[in-house]
Each structure stands twice: as C-alpha cells, then as structure tokens.
Backbone as JSON, one array per atom type, in Angstrom:
{
  "sequence": "MEEARNDSVKERRGRLEIMVEVLSIARGGVGKTEIVYKANLNFKRVKRYLAYLEEKGLIENSRLGYKTTDKGEEFLRDYQKMSELLLI",
  "N": [[-129.53, 39.84, 99.38], [-130.34, 38.46, 101.73], [-132.25, 36.74, 100.48], [-130.83, 35.03, 99.07], [-129.28, 33.72, 100.79], [-131.2, 32.32, 102.15], [-132.1, 30.49, 100.09], [-130.14, 28.89, 99.88], [-129.98, 27.08, 102.16], [-130.86, 24.04, 103.21], [-134.08, 22.56, 103.61], [-135.23, 21.42, 106.63], [-136.01, 17.93, 107.57], [-138.72, 16.81, 109.41], [-139.49, 14.95, 112.47], [-141.52, 12.99, 111.77], [-141.46, 12.93, 109.05], [-138.94, 11.63, 108.66], [-139.3, 9.15, 110.04], [-141.2, 8.25, 108.35], [-139.69, 7.87, 105.92], [-137.82, 6.04, 106.83], [-139.4, 3.67, 107.25], [-140.24, 3.34, 104.79], [-137.99, 2.54, 103.3], [-137.38, 0.23, 104.48], [-139.21, -1.49, 103.77], [-138.89, -3.9, 102.1], [-137.09, -5.14, 103.73], [-133.98, -4.54, 105.16], [-130.58, -3.91, 106.07], [-129.19, -2.15, 108.89], [-127.15, -0.4, 108.06], [-127.67, 0.3, 105.45], [-130.19, 1.64, 105.83], [-129.04, 3.92, 107.16], [-127.61, 5.07, 105.16], [-129.42, 5.43, 103.03], [-131.29, 7.08, 104.15], [-130.12, 9.09, 104.88], [-129.06, 9.51, 107.54], [-127.21, 9.4, 110.67], [-125.52, 6.73, 112.5], [-126.18, 6.83, 115.23], [-128.63, 8.33, 115.34], [-130.28, 6.76, 113.77], [-130.39, 4.45, 115.25], [-132.04, 5.21, 117.45], [-134.31, 6.12, 116.04], [-135.15, 3.41, 115.04], [-135.55, 1.92, 117.36], [-137.6, 3.31, 118.56], [-139.57, 3.02, 116.42], [-139.86, 0.09, 116.47], [-140.81, -0.24, 119.2], [-143.32, 0.86, 118.85], [-144.3, -0.97, 117.13], [-144.22, -0.81, 114.4], [-142.08, -1.51, 112.83], [-139.82, -4.46, 112.39], [-137.18, -6.37, 113.8], [-135.25, -8.72, 112.6], [-133.11, -11.78, 111.98], [-132.45, -11.27, 109.39], [-132.42, -8.41, 109.11], [-134.09, -5.16, 109.29], [-137.49, -4.83, 108.84], [-140.37, -3.44, 107.73], [-143.44, -3.6, 109.18], [-146.78, -5.08, 109.07], [-148.57, -3.25, 110.28], [-147.05, -1.02, 110.25], [-146.98, -0.81, 107.35], [-149.68, -0.07, 107.01], [-149.64, 2.46, 108.37], [-148.04, 3.79, 106.68], [-149.59, 3.85, 104.31], [-151.8, 5.34, 105.28], [-150.41, 7.67, 106.02], [-149.66, 8.58, 103.39], [-152.17, 9.13, 102.34], [-153.17, 11.24, 104.04], [-151.18, 13.15, 103.45], [-151.72, 13.71, 100.67], [-154.39, 14.59, 100.91], [-153.79, 17.06, 102.41], [-152.11, 18.53, 100.88], [-153.58, 19.34, 98.69]],
  "CA": [[-128.61, 39.07, 100.03], [-131.05, 37.65, 102.59], [-132.88, 35.8, 99.82], [-129.85, 34.17, 98.52], [-128.95, 32.79, 101.88], [-132.27, 31.33, 102.53], [-132.28, 29.49, 98.96], [-129.11, 27.72, 99.95], [-130.22, 26.33, 103.3], [-131.84, 22.98, 102.99], [-135.2, 22.35, 104.46], [-134.92, 20.07, 107.51], [-137.06, 17.1, 107.71], [-139.06, 16.74, 110.81], [-139.34, 13.48, 112.86], [-142.43, 12.24, 111.07], [-140.9, 12.57, 107.7], [-137.84, 10.65, 108.86], [-139.89, 7.83, 110.3], [-141.78, 7.54, 107.0], [-138.69, 7.36, 105.0], [-137.21, 4.69, 107.47], [-140.37, 2.69, 106.93], [-140.3, 3.11, 103.31], [-136.63, 1.97, 102.94], [-137.3, -1.06, 105.14], [-140.33, -2.33, 103.18], [-138.09, -5.17, 101.55], [-136.06, -5.85, 104.6], [-132.82, -4.04, 104.79], [-129.72, -3.77, 107.19], [-128.97, -0.75, 109.51], [-126.33, 0.53, 107.32], [-128.51, 0.66, 104.35], [-130.98, 2.68, 106.35], [-128.26, 5.05, 107.42], [-127.14, 5.78, 103.99], [-130.47, 5.97, 102.07], [-132.16, 8.04, 104.92], [-129.05, 10.3, 105.1], [-128.77, 9.73, 108.88], [-125.99, 8.86, 111.25], [-125.99, 5.58, 113.34], [-126.95, 7.15, 116.48], [-129.99, 8.72, 115.23], [-130.96, 5.69, 113.3], [-130.63, 3.6, 116.4], [-133.07, 5.9, 118.26], [-135.75, 5.99, 115.39], [-135.4, 2.15, 115.04], [-135.96, 1.56, 118.74], [-138.95, 3.95, 118.67], [-140.5, 2.41, 115.53], [-140.09, -1.18, 117.04], [-141.67, -0.12, 120.23], [-144.76, 1.1, 118.3], [-144.75, -2.14, 116.3], [-144.1, -0.52, 113.05], [-140.89, -2.23, 112.09], [-139.29, -5.56, 113.2], [-135.73, -6.63, 113.47], [-134.84, -10.26, 112.46], [-131.74, -12.07, 111.55], [-132.35, -10.69, 108.0], [-132.61, -7.05, 109.11], [-135.11, -4.54, 109.62], [-138.56, -4.87, 107.97], [-141.77, -2.76, 107.9], [-144.59, -4.6, 109.58], [-148.18, -4.86, 108.53], [-148.82, -2.22, 110.99], [-146.07, -0.1, 109.45], [-147.46, -0.59, 106.11], [-150.87, 0.64, 107.2], [-149.28, 3.74, 108.78], [-147.47, 4.42, 105.45], [-150.85, 4.2, 103.37], [-152.6, 6.45, 105.95], [-149.7, 8.89, 105.91], [-149.72, 9.13, 102.12], [-153.64, 9.66, 102.05], [-153.26, 12.55, 104.67], [-150.36, 14.07, 102.52], [-152.52, 14.09, 99.66], [-155.46, 15.71, 101.35], [-153.38, 18.38, 103.05], [-151.18, 19.26, 99.81], [-154.39, 19.76, 97.62]],
  "C": [[-129.33, 38.1, 100.97], [-131.52, 36.39, 101.81], [-132.11, 34.57, 99.32], [-129.33, 33.21, 99.54], [-130.02, 31.83, 102.4], [-132.41, 30.22, 101.28], [-131.23, 28.53, 99.1], [-129.06, 26.87, 101.13], [-131.27, 25.36, 102.97], [-132.85, 22.92, 104.09], [-134.9, 21.2, 105.29], [-136.27, 19.35, 107.49], [-137.55, 17.01, 109.21], [-139.15, 15.1, 111.07], [-140.28, 12.53, 112.07], [-142.0, 11.84, 109.76], [-139.71, 11.49, 107.61], [-138.34, 9.28, 109.16], [-140.45, 7.22, 109.04], [-140.75, 7.17, 106.07], [-137.87, 6.16, 105.61], [-138.08, 3.54, 107.01], [-140.27, 2.42, 105.52], [-139.07, 2.33, 102.93], [-136.63, 0.51, 103.42], [-138.38, -1.9, 104.62], [-139.87, -3.78, 102.62], [-137.3, -5.77, 102.49], [-134.67, -5.26, 104.2], [-131.81, -4.09, 106.2], [-129.7, -2.33, 107.69], [-128.2, 0.09, 108.73], [-126.94, 1.1, 106.16], [-129.54, 1.85, 104.76], [-130.25, 3.99, 106.52], [-127.95, 5.78, 106.31], [-128.4, 6.27, 103.17], [-131.39, 6.89, 102.85], [-131.24, 9.29, 105.25], [-129.02, 10.46, 106.59], [-127.56, 9.11, 109.42], [-126.41, 7.72, 112.2], [-126.64, 5.77, 114.64], [-128.37, 7.52, 116.51], [-130.71, 7.59, 114.76], [-131.36, 4.61, 114.31], [-131.89, 3.91, 117.13], [-134.41, 5.71, 117.47], [-136.1, 4.39, 115.36], [-136.07, 1.59, 116.3], [-137.38, 2.11, 118.87], [-140.03, 3.25, 117.71], [-140.82, 0.87, 115.88], [-140.98, -1.12, 118.12], [-143.18, 0.03, 119.8], [-145.18, -0.05, 117.28], [-144.89, -1.87, 114.84], [-143.0, -0.98, 112.15], [-140.43, -3.3, 113.07], [-137.82, -5.76, 112.78], [-135.56, -8.2, 113.52], [-133.42, -10.49, 112.08], [-131.44, -11.44, 110.21], [-132.2, -9.22, 107.92], [-133.71, -6.43, 109.63], [-136.22, -4.59, 108.44], [-139.85, -4.15, 108.5], [-142.72, -3.79, 108.22], [-145.89, -4.18, 108.81], [-148.78, -3.54, 108.85], [-148.19, -0.91, 110.27], [-146.47, 0.17, 107.97], [-148.87, 0.33, 105.94], [-150.65, 2.04, 107.58], [-148.75, 4.52, 107.42], [-148.65, 4.84, 104.46], [-151.57, 5.37, 104.04], [-151.92, 7.69, 105.93], [-149.8, 9.51, 104.47], [-151.2, 9.69, 101.81], [-153.77, 11.15, 102.74], [-152.47, 13.51, 103.92], [-151.19, 14.54, 101.37], [-153.68, 15.0, 99.9], [-154.96, 17.14, 101.75], [-152.56, 19.08, 101.88], [-152.09, 19.62, 98.66], [-154.82, 21.15, 97.86]]
}
C-alpha cells in the first residue's frame, strides 16, 4: 500500500531545476504567460524567479519579453555539463 502511494506522488522540482527550465524556455525570447504555462508555475512564483534571474544577469526583460542572456546561456551549458558528470 505504501509503495503504491509513493508511485503516484510527483517528484518535486528544486529551485535550481525551475531556474534552468525558465532559462531554457526564454532562450528565444518569450512572454511571462508562456513561461508560466511551459514551466507549469503560477504568476506569483514566475515573478519571483524572473526577478532573481534578472538580478543575477541571467535573463533580461525587454519590450519583446524575457530572453536568456549570454551569461544565462553559459550557466545552462555549465549546468548541463555538471548534470552529465553527476548522473554517470
């Protein structure tokens, strides 16, 4: 019974995984609503993540929407490398 209950519970994403997902979604430039739906977050949480990522220089907001910066792209590459190293 305990096993069945654990199988049905979704694994929660950590803050880092959410930030990686937001940066990945914003690579081509997107609006806040698109980030909300693609990252499966609500507007309140997206607002906090976007503010944090902007503060760190990983994402920028222009009249065209949010776009991952060069620094953000570098972060995504480094994250991918670390993920590959740790999962092997």
